[in-house]
C-alpha positions, 0 to 999 in steps of 0.5 A, spaced: 627 257 401 631 262 405 636 266 401 642 268 406 642 275 406 649 276 408 652 271 402 647 275 397 651 281 399 658 278 399 656 275 392 653 282 389 659 286 392 664 282 389 661 282 382 660 290 383 667 291 385 670 288 379 665 291 375 666 298 378 674 297 378 674 295 370 669 302 368 673 306 372 680 304 369 676 305 362 673 312 364 674 314 371 668 316 376 663 320 374 660 326 378 652 326 379 651 333 375 643 334 377 641 337 384 634 335 387 630 335 393 624 331 395 619 330 401 617 323 402 613 319 407 613 311 407 609 306 411 611 299 411 607 294 415 606 286 415 602 281 420 601 274 420 598 274 427 592 278 425 590 284 420 595 290 421 589 295 424 587 291 429 594 289 432 596 297 432 589 299 435 590 293 440 582 291 438 582 284 437 576 283 433 577 276 430 582 270 432 589 270 430 592 266 425 594 258 426 601 260 425 602 267 428 610 269 429 610 276 427 608 283 426 612 290 424 611 297 422 616 301 419 615 308 418 619 314 415 617 321 413 623 326 411 626 331 407 633 329 402 637 333 397 642 332 392 647 337 391 652 333 385 654 327 389 653 329 396 646 328 399 643 330 406 637 327 409 633 329 415 628 324 417 623 322 423 622 314 424 618 309 427 620 302 428 615 297 431 616 289 431 612 284 435 615 277 435 611 271 438 608 264 437 601 261 436 600 259 443 601 267 446 597 269 440 591 265 442 592 266 449 592 274 448 586 273 444 582 269 449 584 274 455 582 280 450 575 277 449 574 275 456 573 268 454 576 262 458 583 260 456 581 252 455 582 251 448 588 247 450 591 244 456 597 249 457 599 256 453 607 256 452 608 264 452 613 267 448 613 275 446 618 280 444 615 287 443 620 292 440 620 299 438 624 306 437 622 313 435 628 317 433 630 323 429 636 323 425 640 325 419 643 321 414 649 324 410 651 320 403 656 320 397 654 317 390 659 314 385 657 313 378 662 309 373 660 307 366 656 301 368 655 301 375 653 306 381 653 306 389 651 310 394 653 310 402 649 313 407 651 314 414 646 316 419 646 319 426 640 319 430 637 322 436 632 317 440 626 320 443 622 313 445 625 306 446 622 299 448 624 292 449 619 287 452 620 280 453 616 275 456 616 267 456 613 262 461 607 257 461 600 259 463 593 255 464 586 257 465 579 254 467 572 255 466 571 260 471 576 265 467 582 264 472 589 264 469 594 261 473 602 259 472 609 263 471 612 267 467 619 270 466 619 278 464 624 283 462 624 290 459 627 296 457 623 302 457 623 309 456 615 310 458 610 305 456 611 298 460 607 292 462 608 294 470 606 300 468 611 303 472 612 311 471 618 315 471 619 320 476 626 322 474 629 315 476 631 314 469 633 318 462 630 317 455 635 320 451 640 316 447 643 316 440 644 311 434 648 310 428 646 307 421 649 305 414 645 304 408 648 302 402 645 302 394 647 300 388 646 299 381 649 295 376 648 295 368 650 288 366 648 288 359 644 292 354 638 288 356 639 286 364 640 291 370 640 289 378 639 294 383 640 292 390 638 297 396 640 295 403 637 300 409 640 299 416 646 294 414 649 296 420 645 299 426 647 301 433 643 304 438 645 306 445 641 308 451 644 310 458 640 309 464 633 306 461 628 303 465 629 296 467 625 291 470 626 284 471 623 278 475 617 273 475 610 273 475 606 267 478 600 265 481 602 263 488 597 267 492 590 266 492 583 269 495 576 268 495 572 272 490 565 276 492 562 270 489 565 265 493 569 262 488 577 261 489 581 267 484 588 268 483 592 274 484 598 275 480 605 276 483 611 280 481 618 279 484 624 282 481 628 288 479 625 295 478 631 299 477 635 303 471 640 300 466 644 302 460 641 299 454 643 298 446 640 294 440 640 293 433 635 294 428 633 288 423 636 290 416 631 291 410 634 288 403 631 290 397 634 287 390 631 287 383 633 284 377 630 288 371 630 285 363 628 289 358 623 286 353 619 289 347 618 296 345 612 299 342 609 305 339 615 308 336 619 306 342 614 311 346 613 305 350 618 299 353 616 293 357 621 290 362 620 284 366 621 284 374 624 279 379 625 282 386 627 279 393 625 283 399 627 282 406 624 286 412 622 285 419 626 278 418 621 276 413 622 274 406 618 276 400 619 274 393 616 278 387 615 277 380 612 283 375 612 288 370 614 295 368 612 299 363 617 305 361 613 311 358 616 317 355 616 321 361 613 316 367 614 309 369 609 304 372 611 298 376 606 292 377 608 286 381 605 280 385 608 278 392 608 270 390 607 268 397 602 272 400 598 274 393 599 282 395 599 286 389 604 292 389 603 298 384 609 303 383 608 310 379 613 315 378 615 321 374 620 327 374 615 330 380 612 325 383 613 317 386 607 313 389 607 306 392 601 302 394 601 295 396 595 291 399 593 284 400 586 285 401 581 291 399 578 292 406 583 295 410 580 292 416 582 285 414 589 287 411 595 283 413 600 287 409 600 294 407 605 299 404 604 306 402 609 311 400 609 318 397 615 323 394 615 329 391 621 331 387 624 338 384 630 338 380 634 344 379 
């Protein structure tokens, strides 16, 4: 069952506002006293089409899944520093999404492996590619109360590359590996595009974007605390005079090939121009409830039970797990209940590491998360 993300956010913040108001009335806000700096790299990828490595490298070695619909990778490297309650974050990010259906994935696999499209009568095409690459600056502020804390980060991004390509239509294949049919094509692009159209100073590639990230931590009671982190809660990216193509691809033209057989020549009729373009990024939600369990060995080890909901790339993920809290470090072990992908996190004063993978053989992995952060407090 899918949890409506906006309803989830509203419920959490209503509770949070009540809690923070009560805390403020009693004690007032508390300023963060520690200052720190951290360097980090984070990569989060998922696919239900085929293994991530094959999808990224465009090397289709195996047939796609029966219910193919989405693949994404979101990557960021950056430097973040806190000075009391203020934070500053320099970052470079790359977001890439593929939205499709089973027919499109099957047709693309057969074409890429030089097999005739004869496994079914026709293929209904539905494909959307979207990616953006940008450098940015986030400015944040953190409030702390007795049982509640929250942080807001406003980001400004300078876009260096962007693309959105959409194809819909119907195609047919025969035993001679000929493909016929029609398709509607719409593309906005800074460089790469299906039509391989080059930019000879005919369009711009610069643009900018704004994002808002929100995080909160609520200590419900002595045993239970809830953490919420939302990336790209608000996002708006704009580009002016971007490369633009819109038209129809069909196989009206035929010709006799060198072997004497009839072949089809795809024809494109449409617009090749430039246009303003704007887009939003899917929000990323990470909600964790932690319940304190038993304490062992003279209070040097405490075990917590974890329940987690994550939404990324318009896909819902549900986890259950444990957190082992030691004197100077913590270890979290969680399991994605639907995709059976384990995730391990380790953290101490200086270092944070996260690793999640559904297959020990990376070539077959459909889900992969890898992150490292190095911290210094002063």
